[in-house]
DSSP file (Angstrom, degrees, kcal/mol; ACC not computed):
  #  RESIDUE AA STRUCTURE BP1 BP2  ACC     N-H-->O    O-->H-N    N-H-->O    O-->H-N    TCO  KAPPA ALPHA  PHI   PSI    X-CA   Y-CA   Z-CA
    1    1 A M              0   0    0      0, 0.0     2,-0.5     0, 0.0     0, 0.0   0.000 360.0 360.0 360.0 131.0    0.0    0.0    0.0
    2    2 A R        -     0   0    0      2,-0.0     2,-0.3     0, 0.0     0, 0.0  -0.821 360.0-151.0-100.1 130.5    1.4    3.4   -1.0
    3    3 A T        -     0   0    0     -2,-0.5     2,-0.9     2,-0.0     0, 0.0  -0.734  16.5-124.3 -98.7 150.9    0.9    6.3    1.3
    4    4 A N        -     0   0    0     -2,-0.3     2,-0.6     2,-0.0    -2,-0.0  -0.819  27.7-172.4 -98.4 103.6    0.7    9.9   -0.1
    5    5 A H        -     0   0    0     -2,-0.9     2,-0.3     1,-0.0    -2,-0.0  -0.848  23.9-126.9 -96.6 124.5    3.3   12.0    1.7
    6    6 A A        -     0   0    0     -2,-0.6    -2,-0.0     1,-0.1    -1,-0.0  -0.510  22.5-129.2 -70.3 132.4    3.0   15.7    0.9
    7    7 A R        -     0   0    0     -2,-0.3     3,-0.1     1,-0.1    -1,-0.1  -0.572  27.6-105.1 -78.6 143.6    6.3   17.1   -0.3
    8    8 A P    >   -     0   0    0      0, 0.0     3,-1.0     0, 0.0    -1,-0.1  -0.393  47.6 -93.4 -65.6 149.2    7.5   20.3    1.4
    9    9 A P  T 3  S-     0   0    0      0, 0.0     5,-0.1     0, 0.0   145,-0.1  -0.367 101.2  -2.3 -67.8 141.0    7.0   23.4   -0.7
   10   10 A F  T 3> S+     0   0    0      1,-0.1     4,-2.6     3,-0.1     5,-0.2   0.849  79.9 166.6  51.8  41.8   10.0   24.5   -2.8
   11   11 A H  H <>  +     0   0    0     -3,-1.0     4,-2.7     1,-0.2     5,-0.2   0.895  69.7  47.7 -57.1 -47.2   12.1   21.7   -1.4
   12   12 A F  H  > S+     0   0    0      1,-0.2     4,-2.7     2,-0.2    -1,-0.2   0.927 113.3  48.1 -62.6 -45.2   14.9   21.9   -4.0
   13   13 A L  H  > S+     0   0    0      1,-0.2     4,-2.2     2,-0.2    -1,-0.2   0.911 114.1  46.6 -61.6 -43.7   15.2   25.7   -3.6
   14   14 A R  H  X S+     0   0    0     -4,-2.6     4,-2.3     2,-0.2    -2,-0.2   0.911 113.9  47.3 -66.4 -43.3   15.2   25.5    0.1
   15   15 A A  H  X S+     0   0    0     -4,-2.7     4,-2.6    -5,-0.2     5,-0.2   0.903 113.0  49.2 -65.2 -41.4   17.8   22.7    0.2
   16   16 A A  H  X S+     0   0    0     -4,-2.7     4,-2.2    -5,-0.2    -2,-0.2   0.907 112.1  48.4 -64.9 -41.6   20.0   24.5   -2.3
   17   17 A S  H  X S+     0   0    0     -4,-2.2     4,-2.3    -5,-0.2    -2,-0.2   0.923 114.1  45.8 -64.8 -44.4   19.9   27.7   -0.3
   18   18 A L  H  X S+     0   0    0     -4,-2.3     4,-2.5     2,-0.2    -2,-0.2   0.935 114.7  45.9 -66.0 -46.9   20.7   26.0    3.0
   19   19 A S  H  X S+     0   0    0     -4,-2.6     4,-2.6     1,-0.2     5,-0.3   0.878 112.7  51.3 -66.6 -36.1   23.6   24.0    1.6
   20   20 A T  H  X S+     0   0    0     -4,-2.2     4,-2.6    -5,-0.2     5,-0.3   0.921 111.3  48.3 -64.5 -43.1   25.0   27.0   -0.3
   21   21 A G  H  X S+     0   0    0     -4,-2.3     4,-2.3    -5,-0.2     5,-0.3   0.924 113.4  46.8 -61.9 -45.1   24.9   29.0    3.0
   22   22 A I  H  X S+     0   0    0     -4,-2.5     4,-2.3     2,-0.2     5,-0.2   0.953 117.3  41.6 -62.2 -51.0   26.5   26.3    5.0
   23   23 A L  H  X S+     0   0    0     -4,-2.6     4,-2.7     2,-0.2     5,-0.3   0.898 115.6  49.2 -68.3 -40.6   29.3   25.6    2.5
   24   24 A T  H  X S+     0   0    0     -4,-2.6     4,-2.6    -5,-0.3     5,-0.2   0.932 113.8  45.3 -65.8 -45.7   30.0   29.3    1.7
   25   25 A L  H  X S+     0   0    0     -4,-2.3     4,-2.6    -5,-0.3     5,-0.2   0.926 116.0  46.6 -63.0 -44.0   30.2   30.3    5.3
   26   26 A A  H  X S+     0   0    0     -4,-2.3     4,-2.3    -5,-0.3    -2,-0.2   0.932 115.8  43.9 -66.1 -45.6   32.4   27.4    6.2
   27   27 A A  H  X S+     0   0    0     -4,-2.7     4,-2.5    -5,-0.2     5,-0.2   0.921 115.6  48.5 -66.2 -43.2   34.8   27.8    3.3
   28   28 A G  H  X S+     0   0    0     -4,-2.6     4,-2.7    -5,-0.3    -2,-0.2   0.918 113.9  45.9 -62.6 -43.9   34.9   31.6    3.7
   29   29 A A  H  X S+     0   0    0     -4,-2.6     4,-1.8    -5,-0.2     6,-0.2   0.892 112.9  50.8 -65.6 -39.5   35.6   31.3    7.5
   30   30 A H  H  <>S+     0   0    0     -4,-2.3     5,-2.6    -5,-0.2    -2,-0.2   0.930 114.7  41.7 -65.8 -45.3   38.2   28.6    6.9
   31   31 A V  H ><5S+     0   0    0     -4,-2.5     3,-1.7     1,-0.2    -2,-0.2   0.913 114.1  51.9 -68.8 -42.4   40.1   30.6    4.3
   32   32 A A  H 3<5S+     0   0    0     -4,-2.7    -1,-0.2     1,-0.3    -2,-0.2   0.812 105.7  57.1 -63.3 -28.9   39.8   33.8    6.3
   33   33 A G  T 3<5S-     0   0    0     -4,-1.8    86,-0.5    -5,-0.2    85,-0.3   0.437 128.3 -97.0 -81.8   1.0   41.2   32.0    9.3
   34   34 A G  T < 5S+     0   0    0     -3,-1.7    -3,-0.2     1,-0.3    -2,-0.1   0.490  82.5 128.2 100.7   3.6   44.3   31.0    7.4
   35   35 A G      < -     0   0    0     -5,-2.6     2,-0.3    -6,-0.2    -1,-0.3  -0.413  52.1-125.9 -89.5 168.0   43.3   27.5    6.3
   36   36 A D        -     0   0    0     46,-0.1    50,-0.1    -2,-0.1    -1,-0.0  -0.815  19.8-120.7-109.0 152.5   43.4   26.0    2.9
   37   37 A L        -     0   0    0     -2,-0.3    50,-0.5     1,-0.1    51,-0.1  -0.623  34.1-106.9 -87.1 152.5   40.5   24.3    1.1
   38   38 A P  B     -A   86   0A   0      0, 0.0    48,-0.2     0, 0.0    -1,-0.1  -0.096  52.3 -66.4 -69.1 175.8   40.9   20.7    0.0
   39   39 A A     >  -     0   0    0     46,-0.6     4,-2.6     1,-0.1     3,-0.4  -0.208  53.2-105.0 -59.4 154.3   41.4   19.5   -3.6
   40   40 A P  H  > S+     0   0    0      0, 0.0     4,-2.3     0, 0.0     5,-0.2   0.841 119.6  54.3 -55.1 -37.5   38.4   20.2   -5.9
   41   41 A G  H  > S+     0   0    0      2,-0.2     4,-1.7     1,-0.2     5,-0.1   0.910 111.7  43.8 -63.5 -42.1   37.4   16.5   -6.0
   42   42 A I  H  > S+     0   0    0     -3,-0.4     4,-2.4     2,-0.2    -1,-0.2   0.891 112.1  53.6 -69.2 -39.5   37.2   16.4   -2.2
   43   43 A L  H  X S+     0   0    0     -4,-2.6     4,-2.3     1,-0.2    -2,-0.2   0.872 107.2  52.0 -62.8 -36.5   35.4   19.7   -2.1
   44   44 A L  H  X S+     0   0    0     -4,-2.3     4,-2.3    -5,-0.2    -1,-0.2   0.889 109.4  49.3 -66.5 -39.0   32.8   18.3   -4.6
   45   45 A A  H  X S+     0   0    0     -4,-1.7     4,-2.2     2,-0.2    -2,-0.2   0.894 110.6  50.3 -66.0 -39.7   32.3   15.3   -2.3
   46   46 A V  H  X S+     0   0    0     -4,-2.4     4,-2.3     2,-0.2    -2,-0.2   0.898 109.6  51.8 -63.8 -40.2   31.9   17.6    0.7
   47   47 A L  H  X S+     0   0    0     -4,-2.3     4,-2.7     2,-0.2    -2,-0.2   0.920 108.2  51.2 -60.6 -44.5   29.3   19.6   -1.4
   48   48 A A  H  X S+     0   0    0     -4,-2.3     4,-2.2     1,-0.2    -2,-0.2   0.910 111.7  46.6 -61.7 -42.5   27.4   16.5   -2.1
   49   49 A L  H  X S+     0   0    0     -4,-2.2     4,-2.4     2,-0.2    -1,-0.2   0.872 111.9  51.4 -67.3 -35.9   27.2   15.5    1.5
   50   50 A T  H  X S+     0   0    0     -4,-2.3     4,-2.5     2,-0.2    -2,-0.2   0.908 110.3  48.5 -66.4 -42.0   26.2   19.0    2.5
   51   51 A V  H  X S+     0   0    0     -4,-2.7     4,-2.8     2,-0.2     5,-0.2   0.904 110.8  51.7 -63.7 -41.1   23.4   19.0   -0.1
   52   52 A L  H  X S+     0   0    0     -4,-2.2     4,-1.9     2,-0.2    -2,-0.2   0.930 111.8  45.7 -61.2 -45.7   22.3   15.6    1.2
   53   53 A A  H  X S+     0   0    0     -4,-2.4     4,-2.4     1,-0.2    -2,-0.2   0.906 114.5  48.3 -64.3 -40.9   22.2   16.9    4.8
   54   54 A A  H  X S+     0   0    0     -4,-2.5     4,-2.5     2,-0.2    -2,-0.2   0.891 109.6  52.3 -67.6 -38.7   20.3   20.1    3.7
   55   55 A A  H  < S+     0   0    0     -4,-2.8    -1,-0.2     1,-0.2    -2,-0.2   0.877 111.8  47.0 -64.6 -36.2   17.8   18.1    1.6
   56   56 A T  H >< S+     0   0    0     -4,-1.9     3,-1.2    -5,-0.2    -2,-0.2   0.921 113.6  47.6 -69.0 -44.0   17.1   15.9    4.7
   57   57 A A  H >< S+     0   0    0     -4,-2.4     3,-1.5     1,-0.3    -2,-0.2   0.854 104.5  60.1 -67.2 -34.6   16.8   19.0    7.0
   58   58 A T  T 3< S+     0   0    0     -4,-2.5    -1,-0.3     1,-0.3    -2,-0.2   0.370  78.5  85.9 -82.3   8.8   14.5   20.9    4.6
   59   59 A R  T <  S+     0   0    0     -3,-1.2    -1,-0.3    -5,-0.1     2,-0.3   0.685  93.6  55.2 -71.8 -17.2   11.9   18.1    4.8
   60   60 A L  S <  S-     0   0    0     -3,-1.5     2,-0.5    -4,-0.2     0, 0.0  -0.713 102.9 -97.9-108.9 162.2   10.7   20.0    7.8
   61   61 A R        -     0   0    0     -2,-0.3     2,-0.5    90,-0.0    -2,-0.1  -0.716  42.8-147.6 -79.5 125.4    9.8   23.6    8.3
   62   62 A L        -     0   0    0     -2,-0.5     2,-0.1    -4,-0.1    86,-0.1  -0.836  13.5-168.8-103.9 127.9   12.9   25.4    9.6
   63   63 A N     >  -     0   0    0     -2,-0.5     4,-2.6    84,-0.1     5,-0.2  -0.400  44.6 -84.3 -98.9-176.5   12.6   28.4   12.0
   64   64 A F  H  > S+     0   0    0      1,-0.2     4,-3.0     2,-0.2     5,-0.2   0.924 126.2  48.2 -59.8 -49.1   15.5   30.7   13.0
   65   65 A P  H  > S+     0   0    0      0, 0.0     4,-2.3     0, 0.0    -1,-0.2   0.904 114.2  47.5 -60.7 -38.4   16.9   28.6   15.9
   66   66 A A  H  > S+     0   0    0      2,-0.2     4,-2.4     1,-0.2    -2,-0.2   0.920 114.1  46.6 -66.8 -42.5   16.9   25.5   13.6
   67   67 A T  H  X S+     0   0    0     -4,-2.6     4,-2.6     2,-0.2     5,-0.2   0.912 112.6  49.9 -65.5 -42.3   18.5   27.3   10.8
   68   68 A L  H  X S+     0   0    0     -4,-3.0     4,-2.6    -5,-0.2     5,-0.2   0.903 111.3  49.6 -62.1 -41.7   21.1   28.9   13.1
   69   69 A S  H  X S+     0   0    0     -4,-2.3     4,-2.8    -5,-0.2     5,-0.3   0.915 111.6  48.5 -63.5 -43.8   21.9   25.4   14.6
   70   70 A L  H  X S+     0   0    0     -4,-2.4     4,-2.5     2,-0.2    -2,-0.2   0.920 113.7  46.1 -64.0 -44.0   22.3   23.9   11.1
   71   71 A L  H  X S+     0   0    0     -4,-2.6     4,-2.3     2,-0.2    -2,-0.2   0.921 115.1  46.8 -65.3 -43.2   24.6   26.7    9.9
   72   72 A G  H  X S+     0   0    0     -4,-2.6     4,-2.1    -5,-0.2    -2,-0.2   0.930 115.3  44.5 -64.7 -46.2   26.7   26.6   13.1
   73   73 A A  H  X S+     0   0    0     -4,-2.8     4,-2.8    -5,-0.2     5,-0.3   0.898 112.7  53.3 -64.8 -39.8   27.0   22.8   13.1
   74   74 A G  H  X S+     0   0    0     -4,-2.5     4,-2.7    -5,-0.3     5,-0.3   0.903 108.3  49.6 -62.0 -41.0   27.8   22.8    9.4
   75   75 A Q  H  X S+     0   0    0     -4,-2.3     4,-2.3     2,-0.2    -1,-0.2   0.930 113.0  46.6 -63.1 -44.3   30.5   25.3    9.9
   76   76 A F  H  X S+     0   0    0     -4,-2.1     4,-2.0     2,-0.2    -2,-0.2   0.947 115.9  44.0 -63.7 -48.6   32.1   23.3   12.6
   77   77 A I  H  X S+     0   0    0     -4,-2.8     4,-2.2     1,-0.2    -2,-0.2   0.923 116.6  45.7 -64.3 -45.2   31.9   20.0   10.8
   78   78 A L  H  X S+     0   0    0     -4,-2.7     4,-3.1    -5,-0.3     5,-0.2   0.848 108.5  57.1 -69.4 -32.7   33.1   21.4    7.5
   79   79 A H  H  X S+     0   0    0     -4,-2.3     4,-2.3    -5,-0.3    -1,-0.2   0.938 109.6  45.5 -59.5 -45.6   35.9   23.3    9.2
   80   80 A E  H  X S+     0   0    0     -4,-2.0     4,-2.4     2,-0.2    -2,-0.2   0.911 113.6  49.3 -64.4 -41.8   37.2   20.0   10.6
   81   81 A A  H  X S+     0   0    0     -4,-2.2     4,-2.7     1,-0.2    -2,-0.2   0.914 111.4  49.1 -64.0 -42.5   36.8   18.3    7.2
   82   82 A F  H  X S+     0   0    0     -4,-3.1     4,-1.3     1,-0.2    -1,-0.2   0.887 111.5  50.1 -64.1 -38.1   38.7   21.1    5.5
   83   83 A T  H  < S+     0   0    0     -4,-2.3    -2,-0.2    -5,-0.2    -1,-0.2   0.919 115.4  42.2 -65.6 -43.6   41.5   20.9    8.1
   84   84 A V  H  < S+     0   0    0     -4,-2.4    -2,-0.2     1,-0.2    -1,-0.2   0.907 122.7  37.1 -69.9 -41.9   41.8   17.2    7.7
   85   85 A F  H  < S+     0   0    0     -4,-2.7   -46,-0.6    -5,-0.2    -1,-0.2   0.453  88.0 109.8 -96.8  -0.8   41.6   17.0    3.9
   86   86 A S  B >< S-A   38   0A   0     -4,-1.3     3,-1.1   -48,-0.2     4,-0.3  -0.423  73.8-123.0 -74.8 154.3   43.4   20.2    2.9
   87   87 A S  T 3  S+     0   0    0    -50,-0.5     3,-0.2     1,-0.3     4,-0.2   0.809 110.1  36.8 -67.7 -30.6   46.8   19.7    1.2
   88   88 A S  T 3> S+     0   0    0      1,-0.2     4,-2.7   -51,-0.1     5,-0.3   0.141  81.4 114.8-108.8  20.9   48.7   21.8    3.8
   89   89 A G  H <> S+     0   0    0     -3,-1.1     4,-2.1     1,-0.2    -1,-0.2   0.894  80.1  42.7 -58.5 -43.9   46.7   20.7    6.9
   90   90 A T  H  > S+     0   0    0     -4,-0.3     4,-2.2    -3,-0.2    -1,-0.2   0.879 114.7  49.6 -73.9 -36.4   49.6   19.0    8.5
   91   91 A A  H  > S+     0   0    0      2,-0.2     4,-2.2     1,-0.2    -2,-0.2   0.921 114.5  44.4 -67.5 -42.9   52.2   21.7    7.7
   92   92 A V  H  X S+     0   0    0     -4,-2.7     4,-3.2     2,-0.2     5,-0.2   0.904 112.8  52.3 -66.9 -40.6   50.0   24.5    9.0
   93   93 A E  H  X S+     0   0    0     -4,-2.1     4,-2.4    -5,-0.3    -2,-0.2   0.906 110.1  48.1 -63.6 -40.7   49.1   22.4   12.1
   94   94 A T  H  X S+     0   0    0     -4,-2.2     4,-1.9     2,-0.2    -1,-0.2   0.933 115.6  44.2 -65.1 -45.4   52.7   21.8   12.9
   95   95 A A  H  X S+     0   0    0     -4,-2.2     4,-2.3     1,-0.2    -2,-0.2   0.916 115.6  47.7 -65.0 -42.7   53.6   25.5   12.5
   96   96 A A  H  X S+     0   0    0     -4,-3.2     4,-3.4     2,-0.2     5,-0.3   0.864 107.4  57.1 -66.9 -35.7   50.5   26.7   14.4
   97   97 A S  H  X S+     0   0    0     -4,-2.4     4,-2.4    -5,-0.2    -1,-0.2   0.936 110.2  43.3 -61.4 -46.6   51.3   24.2   17.2
   98   98 A G  H  X S+     0   0    0     -4,-1.9     4,-1.3     2,-0.2    -2,-0.2   0.914 116.3  48.4 -64.6 -42.3   54.7   25.7   17.7
   99   99 A L  H  X S+     0   0    0     -4,-2.3     4,-0.9     1,-0.2     3,-0.3   0.938 116.0  42.0 -63.3 -48.8   53.4   29.2   17.4
  100  100 A H  H  X S+     0   0    0     -4,-3.4     4,-1.9     1,-0.2     3,-0.4   0.878 110.3  56.0 -69.8 -37.5   50.5   28.7   19.8
  101  101 A N  H  < S+     0   0    0     -4,-2.4    -1,-0.2    -5,-0.3    -2,-0.2   0.784 105.1  53.2 -68.8 -25.4   52.5   26.7   22.4
  102  102 A T  H  < S+     0   0    0     -4,-1.3    -1,-0.2    -3,-0.3    -2,-0.2   0.785 116.4  38.6 -77.5 -25.0   55.0   29.5   22.7
  103  103 A H  H  < S+     0   0    0     -4,-0.9     2,-0.3    -3,-0.4    -2,-0.2   0.665 113.8  58.5 -96.0 -18.7   52.3   32.0   23.5
  104  104 A L     <  -     0   0    0     -4,-1.9     2,-0.4    -5,-0.1     0, 0.0  -0.813  58.4-165.7-115.7 151.9   50.0   29.9   25.6
  105  105 A A        +     0   0    0     -2,-0.3     3,-0.5     4,-0.0     2,-0.1  -0.961  52.6  15.9-128.8 152.1   50.5   28.0   28.8
  106  106 A G  S >  S-     0   0    0     -2,-0.4     3,-0.9     1,-0.2    -2,-0.1  -0.460 111.5 -29.5  91.0-160.5   48.3   25.4   30.4
  107  107 A A  T 3> S+     0   0    0      1,-0.2     4,-0.6    -2,-0.1    -1,-0.2   0.637 121.4  70.9 -75.0 -15.9   45.5   23.3   29.0
  108  108 A A  H 3> S+     0   0    0     -3,-0.5     4,-1.9     1,-0.2     3,-0.3   0.756  80.3  77.1 -75.2 -22.3   44.3   25.8   26.3
  109  109 A A  H <> S+     0   0    0     -3,-0.9     4,-2.5     1,-0.2     5,-0.2   0.903  92.9  47.9 -58.3 -47.0   47.4   25.4   24.1
  110  110 A P  H  > S+     0   0    0      0, 0.0     4,-1.9     0, 0.0    -1,-0.2   0.845 108.7  56.3 -64.5 -29.8   46.3   22.0   22.6
  111  111 A V  H  < S+     0   0    0     -4,-0.6     4,-0.5    -3,-0.3    -2,-0.2   0.944 113.3  38.6 -65.7 -46.5   42.8   23.4   21.8
  112  112 A F  H >< S+     0   0    0     -4,-1.9     3,-0.8     1,-0.2     5,-0.5   0.857 115.4  53.4 -72.7 -34.0   44.2   26.3   19.8
  113  113 A A  H >< S+     0   0    0     -4,-2.5     3,-1.0    -5,-0.2    -1,-0.2   0.829 101.9  60.1 -68.9 -30.4   46.9   24.2   18.2
  114  114 A A  T 3< S+     0   0    0     -4,-1.9    -1,-0.2     1,-0.2    -2,-0.2   0.673  88.8  72.5 -72.7 -15.6   44.4   21.7   17.1
  115  115 A T  T <  S-     0   0    0     -3,-0.8    -1,-0.2    -4,-0.5    -2,-0.2   0.790  93.8-140.2 -71.4 -24.9   42.6   24.3   15.0
  116  116 A G    <   +     0   0    0     -3,-1.0     2,-0.3    -4,-0.4    -3,-0.1   0.721  56.7 123.8  77.7  20.7   45.4   24.3   12.5
  117  117 A H        -     0   0    0     -5,-0.5    -1,-0.3     2,-0.2   -83,-0.1  -0.862  61.6-136.8-116.6 153.3   45.4   28.0   11.8
  118  118 A A  S    S+     0   0    0     -2,-0.3     2,-0.3   -85,-0.3   -84,-0.1   0.353  71.6 104.0 -89.4   5.9   48.2   30.5   12.2
  119  119 A H  S    S-     0   0    0    -86,-0.5    -2,-0.2     1,-0.1   -19,-0.0  -0.649  71.4-117.7 -89.6 149.0   46.2   33.2   13.9
  120  120 A G        -     0   0    0     -2,-0.3     5,-0.2     1,-0.1    -1,-0.1  -0.292  14.5-118.5 -82.6 166.7   46.6   33.7   17.6
  121  121 A P  S    S+     0   0    0      0, 0.0     5,-0.1     0, 0.0    -1,-0.1   0.379  82.0 101.3 -84.6   4.6   44.0   33.3   20.3
  122  122 A G  S  > S-     0   0    0      3,-0.1     4,-2.1     1,-0.1     3,-0.2   0.372 100.6 -55.0 -70.9-151.7   44.2   37.0   21.4
  123  123 A S  H  > S+     0   0    0      1,-0.2     4,-2.7     2,-0.2     5,-0.2   0.831 136.3  55.5 -63.1 -32.9   41.9   39.8   20.5
  124  124 A A  H  > S+     0   0    0      2,-0.2     4,-2.3     1,-0.2    -1,-0.2   0.908 109.0  47.6 -66.0 -40.4   42.3   39.2   16.7
  125  125 A G  H  > S+     0   0    0     -5,-0.2     4,-2.2    -3,-0.2    -2,-0.2   0.895 114.4  45.9 -66.0 -40.8   41.2   35.5   17.2
  126  126 A I  H  X S+     0   0    0     -4,-2.1     4,-2.7     2,-0.2    -2,-0.2   0.901 112.4  51.1 -68.4 -41.3   38.2   36.6   19.4
  127  127 A L  H  X S+     0   0    0     -4,-2.7     4,-2.4    -5,-0.2    -2,-0.2   0.904 110.7  48.9 -62.7 -40.7   37.3   39.3   16.9
  128  128 A M  H  X S+     0   0    0     -4,-2.3     4,-2.4     2,-0.2    -2,-0.2   0.918 111.3  49.6 -65.2 -42.3   37.4   36.8   14.0
  129  129 A L  H  X S+     0   0    0     -4,-2.2     4,-2.3     1,-0.2    -2,-0.2   0.918 112.8  47.0 -61.7 -43.9   35.2   34.3   16.0
  130  130 A L  H  X S+     0   0    0     -4,-2.7     4,-2.5     2,-0.2    -1,-0.2   0.883 110.7  52.6 -66.2 -37.9   32.7   37.1   16.8
  131  131 A T  H  X S+     0   0    0     -4,-2.4     4,-2.4     2,-0.2    -2,-0.2   0.922 111.7  45.5 -63.1 -44.0   32.7   38.2   13.1
  132  132 A H  H  X S+     0   0    0     -4,-2.4     4,-2.4     2,-0.2    -2,-0.2   0.867 112.0  51.8 -68.7 -35.6   32.0   34.7   11.9
  133  133 A A  H  X S+     0   0    0     -4,-2.3     4,-2.5     2,-0.2    -2,-0.2   0.909 110.9  48.2 -65.5 -40.7   29.3   34.2   14.6
  134  134 A L  H  X S+     0   0    0     -4,-2.5     4,-2.6     2,-0.2    -2,-0.2   0.912 112.0  49.1 -64.5 -42.7   27.7   37.5   13.4
  135  135 A A  H  X S+     0   0    0     -4,-2.4     4,-2.5     2,-0.2    -2,-0.2   0.900 111.7  49.3 -63.4 -40.6   27.8   36.4    9.8
  136  136 A T  H  X S+     0   0    0     -4,-2.4     4,-2.6     2,-0.2    -2,-0.2   0.919 112.2  48.1 -64.2 -43.8   26.3   33.0   10.7
  137  137 A G  H  X S+     0   0    0     -4,-2.5     4,-2.3     2,-0.2    -2,-0.2   0.907 112.8  47.7 -62.9 -42.4   23.5   34.7   12.6
  138  138 A A  H  X S+     0   0    0     -4,-2.6     4,-2.3     2,-0.2    -2,-0.2   0.915 113.5  47.4 -65.7 -42.8   22.8   37.2    9.8
  139  139 A C  H  X S+     0   0    0     -4,-2.5     4,-2.7     2,-0.2     5,-0.2   0.905 112.1  50.5 -64.5 -41.4   22.8   34.3    7.2
  140  140 A A  H  X S+     0   0    0     -4,-2.6     4,-2.6     2,-0.2    -2,-0.2   0.891 110.0  50.6 -63.9 -38.9   20.5   32.2    9.5
  141  141 A L  H  X S+     0   0    0     -4,-2.3     4,-2.4     2,-0.2    -2,-0.2   0.929 112.0  46.7 -64.7 -44.6   18.1   35.2    9.8
  142  142 A L  H  X S+     0   0    0     -4,-2.3     4,-2.4     2,-0.2    -2,-0.2   0.926 115.0  46.1 -62.4 -45.1   18.0   35.7    6.1
  143  143 A L  H  X S+     0   0    0     -4,-2.7     4,-2.6     2,-0.2    -2,-0.2   0.898 112.6  50.2 -65.8 -39.7   17.4   32.0    5.4
  144  144 A A  H  X S+     0   0    0     -4,-2.6     4,-2.4     2,-0.2    -1,-0.2   0.896 111.7  48.1 -66.1 -39.5   14.8   31.8    8.1
  145  145 A R  H  X S+     0   0    0     -4,-2.4     4,-2.3     2,-0.2    -2,-0.2   0.911 113.1  48.1 -65.8 -41.6   12.9   34.8    6.7
  146  146 A G  H  X S+     0   0    0     -4,-2.4     4,-2.4     2,-0.2    -2,-0.2   0.890 110.3  52.7 -64.1 -38.8   13.1   33.3    3.2
  147  147 A E  H  X S+     0   0    0     -4,-2.6     4,-2.3     2,-0.2    -2,-0.2   0.930 110.0  47.4 -60.4 -47.3   11.9   30.0    4.6
  148  148 A A  H  X S+     0   0    0     -4,-2.4     4,-2.2     1,-0.2    -2,-0.2   0.894 111.6  51.2 -62.8 -39.5    8.9   31.7    6.2
  149  149 A A  H  X S+     0   0    0     -4,-2.3     4,-2.4     2,-0.2    -1,-0.2   0.900 110.0  49.1 -65.5 -40.2    8.1   33.6    3.0
  150  150 A L  H  X S+     0   0    0     -4,-2.4     4,-2.5     2,-0.2    -2,-0.2   0.892 111.2  49.1 -67.7 -38.9    8.2   30.4    0.9
  151  151 A W  H  X S+     0   0    0     -4,-2.3     4,-2.1     2,-0.2    -1,-0.2   0.891 112.3  49.0 -66.1 -38.3    5.9   28.6    3.3
  152  152 A A  H  X S+     0   0    0     -4,-2.2     4,-2.1     2,-0.2    -2,-0.2   0.907 111.8  49.2 -66.4 -40.8    3.5   31.5    3.2
  153  153 A L  H  X S+     0   0    0     -4,-2.4     4,-2.4     2,-0.2    -2,-0.2   0.909 110.2  50.9 -63.5 -42.2    3.7   31.6   -0.6
  154  154 A A  H  X S+     0   0    0     -4,-2.5     4,-1.6     1,-0.2    -2,-0.2   0.896 110.4  49.2 -63.0 -39.9    3.0   27.8   -0.7
  155  155 A A  H  < S+     0   0    0     -4,-2.1    -1,-0.2     1,-0.2    -2,-0.2   0.876 112.2  48.7 -66.5 -36.6    0.0   28.3    1.6
  156  156 A W  H  < S+     0   0    0     -4,-2.1    -2,-0.2     1,-0.2    -1,-0.2   0.868 114.1  45.4 -70.9 -36.1   -1.3   31.1   -0.6
  157  157 A L  H  < S+     0   0    0     -4,-2.4    -2,-0.2    -5,-0.1    -1,-0.2   0.724  90.6 100.2 -79.3 -22.0   -0.9   29.0   -3.8
  158  158 A R  S  < S-     0   0    0     -4,-1.6     3,-0.1    -5,-0.2     2,-0.0  -0.432  83.3-112.2 -67.0 132.6   -2.4   25.9   -2.3
  159  159 A P        -     0   0    0      0, 0.0     2,-0.1     0, 0.0    -1,-0.1  -0.361  34.7-108.4 -64.4 145.1   -6.0   25.4   -3.4
  160  160 A S        -     0   0    0      1,-0.1    -4,-0.0    -4,-0.1    -3,-0.0  -0.438  16.2-140.7 -74.0 149.4   -8.5   25.8   -0.7
  161  161 A S  S    S+     0   0    0     -2,-0.1    -1,-0.1     2,-0.1     2,-0.1   0.678  76.9  76.9 -84.7 -18.5  -10.2   22.6    0.5
  162  162 A G  S    S-     0   0    0      1,-0.1    -2,-0.1     3,-0.0     3,-0.0  -0.417  88.9 -99.2 -90.4 167.1  -13.7   24.1    1.0
  163  163 A S        -     0   0    0     -2,-0.1    -1,-0.1     1,-0.1     2,-0.1  -0.579  47.1 -97.3 -82.2 148.2  -16.2   25.1   -1.6
  164  164 A P        -     0   0    0      0, 0.0     2,-0.3     0, 0.0    -1,-0.1  -0.378  37.2-123.7 -67.1 142.1  -16.4   28.7   -2.7
  165  165 A K              0   0    0      1,-0.1    -3,-0.0    -2,-0.1     0, 0.0  -0.623 360.0 360.0 -85.5 143.7  -19.1   30.8   -1.0
  166  166 A Q              0   0    0     -2,-0.3    -1,-0.1     0, 0.0     0, 0.0   0.377 360.0 360.0-117.7 360.0  -21.6   32.6   -3.1
């Protein structure tokens, strides 16, 4: 027996917008933070996985907190993937480890060294983190507003179930 599951409105458009936002923010933040992107083939595979995750997530109606969570988690996961799969990941990590360990003492040094970037944890590092958080929040707000607009448009375009009144 086949059940009729209603497809979410504008599913492809919503999935494409979400995956583009996730990948663009993550790649931009990674490069701005001093990291390198992986080879084009690996980047294409990462794009495919991002689209798959976005297509799965957009089966539901996404509000601002959900969109913000998806963008934030996507940035973190893709940052780690870019660090692992970039061509200079090990060279940058080794250089950053030495740089960070000379400036930091205590348990925080391995955390900053593991990021694989050559920027320090001082005010520039905090400013960069805040800038990326602001960009993620702004992108999530735009995507959530667009999501709400598309759902409203779909409701307006959907034929009414009742008979017209005369």
